[in-house]
Backbone bond lengths (Angstrom), bond angles and torsions (degrees), N, CA, C in turn:
res aa  C-N    CA-C-N  psi(-1)  N-CA   C-N-CA  omega(-1)  CA-C   N-CA-C  phi
1 M - - - 1.448 - - 1.651 106.37 -
2 S 1.306 117.39 144.49 1.438 119.04 -171.32 1.565 104.42 -83.78
3 E 1.360 112.15 164.11 1.465 119.52 177.95 1.457 111.75 -59.62
4 R 1.356 114.60 -41.90 1.490 114.78 -178.26 1.551 112.96 -62.47
5 E 1.303 117.00 -41.16 1.442 120.24 177.76 1.581 110.15 -64.20
6 L 1.349 117.76 -40.62 1.449 120.87 178.37 1.485 110.36 -62.75
7 V 1.390 118.59 -40.78 1.507 119.54 178.50 1.574 107.86 -68.34
8 R 1.300 117.30 -39.47 1.497 114.37 -179.74 1.531 110.46 -64.67
9 R 1.261 118.92 -34.11 1.459 121.37 -179.40 1.577 106.14 -75.29
10 L 1.304 118.62 -37.92 1.449 120.71 176.58 1.461 111.75 -56.90
11 R 1.369 115.77 -43.17 1.456 121.83 -177.86 1.583 109.79 -61.34
12 K 1.264 117.22 -22.13 1.428 122.12 177.40 1.578 113.91 -96.68
13 N 1.319 115.14 20.47 1.430 121.44 177.12 1.486 114.70 72.66
14 D 1.319 119.19 26.81 1.430 120.21 -174.80 1.574 105.00 -87.38
15 K 1.357 116.03 114.27 1.431 126.08 -178.11 1.539 110.77 -65.62
16 E 1.381 116.23 -40.72 1.438 119.60 -176.53 1.542 107.86 -64.48
17 S 1.269 121.97 -37.94 1.494 121.61 -177.58 1.623 107.57 -67.82
18 F 1.310 114.87 -36.66 1.454 118.93 172.81 1.514 110.37 -58.90
19 D 1.309 118.57 -47.51 1.456 119.94 179.34 1.505 111.08 -59.49
20 E 1.330 117.44 -42.20 1.514 122.34 -176.82 1.540 107.69 -65.47
21 L 1.268 115.90 -44.15 1.496 119.22 177.54 1.463 112.13 -60.94
22 F 1.328 117.51 -43.09 1.422 124.62 -179.69 1.565 107.26 -60.65
23 E 1.339 117.33 -50.12 1.498 119.03 176.31 1.462 113.06 -58.77
24 L 1.327 117.81 -38.85 1.464 123.92 -177.76 1.475 112.43 -64.62
25 Y 1.338 117.53 -42.07 1.453 122.14 -171.81 1.490 117.61 -106.79
26 Y 1.328 120.36 -9.39 1.445 123.09 -170.50 1.510 110.22 -59.39
27 E 1.325 119.42 -47.05 1.477 122.04 -173.77 1.569 111.16 -65.56
28 S 1.308 116.47 -46.01 1.496 117.43 176.54 1.507 114.03 -63.51
29 C 1.290 116.67 -37.27 1.480 124.48 177.98 1.520 107.40 -66.61
30 Y 1.267 118.39 -40.65 1.482 120.54 178.76 1.540 111.40 -66.32
31 T 1.323 115.35 -44.74 1.394 119.44 174.11 1.478 112.87 -56.19
32 Y 1.338 118.09 -46.78 1.462 119.21 179.67 1.541 112.31 -65.89
33 A 1.242 119.07 -39.87 1.427 125.80 176.85 1.568 111.13 -59.21
34 S 1.316 113.35 -42.81 1.480 122.93 175.76 1.495 114.52 -59.05
35 A 1.347 112.87 -33.83 1.469 115.42 179.97 1.511 109.08 -76.29
36 L 1.338 119.45 -25.39 1.444 120.88 -176.13 1.537 110.05 -94.15
37 L 1.298 121.65 -31.44 1.459 125.32 -177.00 1.535 110.97 -126.42
38 K 1.273 114.09 128.31 1.521 117.10 177.30 1.501 111.61 -86.16
39 D 1.282 121.07 -16.20 1.466 125.25 -177.33 1.550 108.83 -85.24
40 T 1.365 115.92 111.94 1.424 122.51 179.08 1.515 114.67 -47.65
41 A 1.413 114.07 -49.76 1.492 116.76 -175.26 1.513 109.28 -66.08
42 A 1.318 116.98 -34.45 1.486 122.04 -178.84 1.573 107.07 -64.19
43 R 1.377 114.82 -46.44 1.449 120.07 177.53 1.595 113.55 -50.70
44 E 1.331 111.54 -52.12 1.364 119.80 -177.28 1.536 112.18 -66.38
45 D 1.306 119.24 -36.84 1.454 122.33 172.79 1.573 111.53 -61.60
46 V 1.345 112.55 -46.85 1.499 113.98 178.48 1.492 110.98 -64.29
47 L 1.263 121.73 -41.66 1.475 121.49 178.82 1.562 112.19 -62.35
48 Q 1.384 112.66 -43.77 1.458 115.83 173.71 1.463 117.15 -55.14
49 N 1.353 112.78 -45.89 1.510 120.25 178.80 1.575 108.90 -64.62
50 V 1.326 117.34 -39.18 1.499 116.24 -176.91 1.456 110.01 -68.49
51 F 1.364 120.03 -40.24 1.482 121.54 -176.74 1.511 108.09 -75.82
52 F 1.372 118.69 -31.16 1.509 118.72 176.07 1.501 107.23 -66.52
53 K 1.289 121.25 -45.30 1.463 124.59 177.61 1.463 114.27 -62.50
54 L 1.387 117.15 -34.07 1.430 118.86 173.36 1.608 110.80 -62.18
55 W 1.278 114.55 -46.62 1.464 117.93 175.53 1.553 110.80 -57.35
56 C 1.261 116.62 -47.26 1.471 118.85 -178.74 1.533 114.90 -62.36
57 A 1.341 112.87 -32.40 1.499 119.35 -176.98 1.451 111.60 -99.71
58 R 1.302 120.41 15.60 1.440 124.82 -173.85 1.539 110.78 -56.16
59 R 1.231 118.38 -41.41 1.512 122.24 -173.97 1.496 112.57 -71.32
60 R 1.365 118.21 -16.99 1.379 123.54 179.23 1.582 114.35 -98.51
61 L 1.263 114.69 -1.51 1.438 120.84 179.55 1.580 112.67 -68.76
62 D 1.342 113.78 139.72 1.445 115.78 178.72 1.574 108.13 -104.56
63 P 1.346 115.65 115.68 1.453 119.16 -176.70 1.418 115.20 -64.12
64 S 1.303 120.84 -17.23 1.512 123.82 177.01 1.528 113.76 -80.87
65 R 1.368 114.74 -10.44 1.446 117.88 -179.31 1.490 110.74 -101.49
66 P 1.328 124.13 143.09 1.439 125.99 176.79 1.548 114.52 -56.57
67 L 1.205 117.68 120.56 1.530 120.42 178.25 1.517 110.81 -68.58
68 R 1.324 116.66 -31.22 1.473 119.87 178.09 1.587 111.00 -54.26
69 N 1.309 113.40 -46.09 1.406 119.29 -177.47 1.600 111.72 -65.07
70 Y 1.296 114.53 -38.79 1.443 120.06 172.20 1.539 112.40 -58.22
71 L 1.319 115.65 -49.92 1.456 123.29 179.81 1.538 110.01 -59.39
72 M 1.314 118.27 -48.27 1.438 119.56 -174.00 1.571 110.72 -67.03
73 R 1.335 114.78 -37.94 1.499 119.59 177.43 1.557 106.32 -65.16
74 S 1.213 121.32 -42.26 1.457 129.07 -177.73 1.534 107.93 -61.81
75 I 1.399 116.99 -44.25 1.460 118.81 179.71 1.518 109.17 -68.11
76 R 1.257 118.10 -44.84 1.508 119.64 175.40 1.548 112.72 -52.82
77 N 1.339 113.66 -49.47 1.501 117.33 -178.42 1.506 109.27 -65.32
78 E 1.234 123.48 -39.01 1.456 126.59 -178.13 1.569 107.37 -69.33
79 A 1.353 116.02 -41.64 1.495 116.70 177.57 1.482 111.12 -62.35
80 I 1.324 116.60 -42.20 1.468 118.23 -178.21 1.517 107.68 -64.66
81 S 1.258 118.99 -44.29 1.478 121.28 178.38 1.508 111.87 -57.43
82 F 1.309 115.23 -42.09 1.511 118.83 176.59 1.538 111.55 -61.81
83 L 1.359 113.96 -45.67 1.458 118.38 -178.84 1.466 111.51 -64.54
84 R 1.343 115.27 -44.94 1.456 118.51 176.93 1.539 113.24 -56.10
85 L 1.227 116.05 -45.49 1.495 122.48 -179.55 1.550 108.78 -62.28
86 K 1.284 116.56 -47.70 1.472 125.85 -179.59 1.525 107.87 -60.31
87 F 1.292 119.56 -48.10 1.410 126.01 176.18 1.567 115.04 -61.22
88 N 1.342 113.44 -44.91 1.463 115.23 -177.56 1.500 109.53 -74.44
89 T 1.354 122.67 -28.91 1.487 121.06 178.26 1.491 111.72 -78.80
90 S 1.323 118.34 -21.49 1.449 118.46 -174.41 1.550 112.85 -100.62
91 R 1.348 116.44 -3.91 1.474 120.58 179.36 1.460 112.15 -63.86
92 S 1.270 119.34 139.40 1.448 124.87 173.30 1.544 107.98 -96.95
93 P 1.296 118.17 161.10 1.492 120.50 178.81 1.556 112.12 -58.79
94 D 1.298 116.35 -22.33 1.425 121.19 -179.12 1.531 117.95 -73.34
95 V 1.371 111.15 -19.42 1.468 119.48 -178.26 1.599 107.58 -81.32
96 P 1.332 114.82 130.82 1.462 115.70 178.32 1.525 114.20 -63.98
97 D 1.277 115.38 152.35 1.440 122.35 -177.84 1.540 108.78 -65.83
98 V 1.265 115.38 147.79 1.429 125.55 174.19 1.487 105.60 -74.70
99 P 1.366 118.20 128.94 1.427 122.66 178.66 1.577 113.11 -52.15
100 D 1.283 119.35 137.38 1.500 122.58 -177.27 1.532 109.49 -53.04
101 E 1.339 118.72 -41.16 1.457 123.15 -173.90 1.476 114.01 -72.57
102 S 1.368 117.55 -0.41 1.452 121.62 -173.69 1.525 109.37 -142.61
103 Q 1.266 115.98 78.14 1.521 119.08 -170.82 1.527 114.58 -77.92
104 D 1.318 120.72 -29.06 1.432 118.71 -175.66 1.495 109.90 -91.20
105 V 1.315 119.33 155.26 1.400 126.07 -175.03 1.483 114.08 -60.07
106 L 1.289 117.10 -47.22 1.462 122.50 178.80 1.475 110.93 -63.24
107 G 1.321 118.29 -43.22 1.412 125.42 175.66 1.569 112.01 -56.30
108 W 1.366 111.62 -46.69 1.467 119.16 177.83 1.472 114.34 -62.84
109 L 1.330 116.55 -38.20 1.502 118.17 177.16 1.572 109.74 -68.95
110 Q 1.274 120.52 -41.11 1.410 122.47 173.64 1.547 112.20 -60.96
111 F 1.277 115.69 -40.74 1.476 120.22 177.47 1.463 109.86 -58.96
112 A 1.390 116.03 -51.82 1.449 122.17 -179.24 1.554 113.45 -57.06
113 E 1.282 115.02 -42.18 1.446 123.14 -177.81 1.582 108.09 -66.57
114 T 1.324 118.14 -45.95 1.442 122.01 -176.87 1.540 107.91 -70.09
115 D 1.313 117.11 -38.87 1.490 119.51 178.17 1.556 112.61 -61.77
116 A 1.366 114.09 -39.91 1.441 118.26 177.65 1.530 110.65 -62.16
117 R 1.354 115.13 -42.32 1.473 119.50 -175.07 1.561 107.72 -69.44
118 L 1.353 115.75 -38.94 1.463 122.76 175.39 1.529 111.51 -55.55
119 K 1.298 112.50 -52.66 1.544 117.49 -177.28 1.484 108.91 -60.09
120 A 1.322 118.63 -44.08 1.527 124.14 176.57 1.539 110.42 -53.81
121 I 1.231 116.19 -48.47 1.493 121.07 -177.94 1.481 111.25 -64.87
122 V 1.335 116.21 -44.04 1.453 121.01 178.87 1.537 110.11 -63.97
123 N 1.307 114.82 -43.15 1.536 117.43 -175.95 1.542 109.55 -70.62
124 N 1.322 118.55 -20.45 1.530 118.97 178.80 1.555 111.88 -93.07
125 M 1.305 116.07 3.30 1.484 117.32 176.99 1.558 106.77 -74.72
126 P 1.374 113.65 156.12 1.476 117.25 171.69 1.504 109.69 -57.97
127 D 1.333 119.98 153.08 1.458 125.50 -167.83 1.543 108.15 -62.29
128 Q 1.299 118.66 -42.30 1.499 117.56 -178.03 1.453 112.58 -66.50
129 R 1.426 117.84 -42.14 1.463 121.65 178.53 1.422 110.77 -62.96
130 R 1.410 118.75 -45.01 1.415 120.93 -178.38 1.620 112.24 -61.08
131 L 1.361 113.60 -43.38 1.473 117.29 175.26 1.512 115.24 -59.47
132 V 1.330 116.64 -45.39 1.481 121.88 178.89 1.597 106.93 -60.34
133 F 1.323 116.33 -48.79 1.407 121.13 -178.61 1.505 113.83 -55.48
134 E 1.376 113.14 -50.59 1.395 120.61 -177.22 1.542 111.64 -63.43
135 L 1.344 115.99 -40.35 1.465 118.86 175.55 1.504 112.30 -63.08
136 S 1.356 116.66 -39.55 1.445 120.61 177.36 1.475 117.74 -68.03
137 R 1.286 113.76 -50.87 1.446 119.06 -169.82 1.565 113.19 -95.26
138 R 1.281 120.83 -26.57 1.474 122.04 -173.56 1.541 104.44 -99.01
139 E 1.360 118.07 -43.06 1.460 118.73 178.87 1.470 116.74 -89.19
140 G 1.352 114.13 -13.49 1.457 120.16 -179.46 1.488 116.49 70.83
141 L 1.313 117.17 25.64 1.507 121.12 176.37 1.527 112.82 -73.41
142 S 1.311 116.35 146.01 1.442 121.73 172.58 1.520 111.03 -71.20
143 T 1.265 111.71 167.05 1.577 115.22 175.91 1.494 112.16 -62.36
144 K 1.351 118.60 -38.31 1.423 124.53 178.29 1.534 109.57 -64.89
145 E 1.255 116.71 -46.55 1.531 121.71 -179.88 1.501 110.38 -57.50
146 I 1.300 116.88 -46.40 1.448 123.66 -178.05 1.463 106.95 -65.82
147 A 1.294 121.67 -45.18 1.459 123.77 -179.22 1.513 109.16 -58.96
148 E 1.253 120.13 -48.11 1.466 124.16 -178.73 1.509 107.71 -62.46
149 R 1.341 117.72 -48.20 1.496 119.68 -175.42 1.583 111.80 -59.33
150 L 1.332 112.90 -41.34 1.523 117.18 -171.97 1.555 109.52 -100.17
151 G 1.261 117.33 -0.06 1.505 118.29 -179.94 1.547 114.90 66.56
152 L 1.342 113.15 38.77 1.511 119.79 179.24 1.461 109.05 -115.92
153 S 1.330 114.23 169.81 1.453 117.84 177.50 1.563 107.23 -85.59
154 P 1.294 116.82 149.00 1.517 118.09 178.01 1.526 111.97 -54.67
155 R 1.308 116.05 -36.06 1.531 120.38 176.38 1.471 112.89 -58.43
156 T 1.328 115.21 -41.85 1.511 121.37 179.73 1.535 111.11 -65.79
157 V 1.361 113.43 -42.12 1.462 118.39 178.49 1.550 109.52 -63.68
158 E 1.330 117.06 -41.69 1.469 117.77 178.48 1.510 112.72 -66.18
159 R 1.316 118.12 -34.70 1.468 120.55 177.54 1.531 111.26 -66.93
160 H 1.320 114.64 -38.49 1.552 118.66 176.28 1.496 109.59 -65.01
161 I 1.251 118.87 -42.77 1.524 118.90 -179.37 1.459 107.63 -64.35
162 S 1.382 118.57 -47.73 1.463 122.99 -177.97 1.521 110.87 -55.98
163 M 1.356 118.53 -42.78 1.416 121.25 178.40 1.437 113.22 -70.24
164 A 1.348 119.67 -36.27 1.466 123.56 177.27 1.592 107.02 -63.29
165 L 1.297 114.80 -45.93 1.494 115.14 -179.73 1.450 112.68 -64.57
166 K 1.323 119.08 -34.47 1.437 122.55 172.17 1.460 116.45 -57.84
167 D 1.382 111.61 -41.39 1.508 118.49 178.78 1.568 107.47 -62.80
168 L 1.309 115.82 -45.36 1.471 125.20 -177.54 1.604 109.32 -61.09
169 R 1.265 116.65 -39.33 1.461 118.96 -175.69 1.615 109.05 -62.37
170 N 1.283 112.82 -24.58 1.426 118.11 -179.14 1.568 111.52 -85.88
171 L 1.291 114.39 16.30 1.514 122.18 -178.53 1.471 113.41 -56.44
172 S 1.334 115.86 -41.51 1.498 117.12 179.47 1.375 111.48 -83.06
């Protein structure tokens, strides 16, 4: 029986189709969860949650969309939730807070890496360019205000900002 037909039957509360889908995808789901989580108990909890949520959301499933993609995305989200919970419960007061705009652990790690590269690029800019960029972006001064403060023409300030932004575009 095709996946589409199994999903159609699952939407109608067919337990046998759920069992078939479970058998069809469990191994690949377990492999993916293993790549994300080293803790065997955590993997099993994540998979149990994913398949439980699949059953709960069965009526909203779209038979025309690949179920495998739904399952893999669900596993990723559950694993991130698990890691976030583990991270937040194990943090000591000495550990800096995770920035508000980046709540999940993986996102926070990407943020920290990008922030470090950004700081390195800004620190390697020529002094005048770095100063203009910091006044513009960190202090929020306008081109005119920067020009007046540094005794430069507004056009020179714009050129420094443009060159700084060009440097930052090469971040990746």
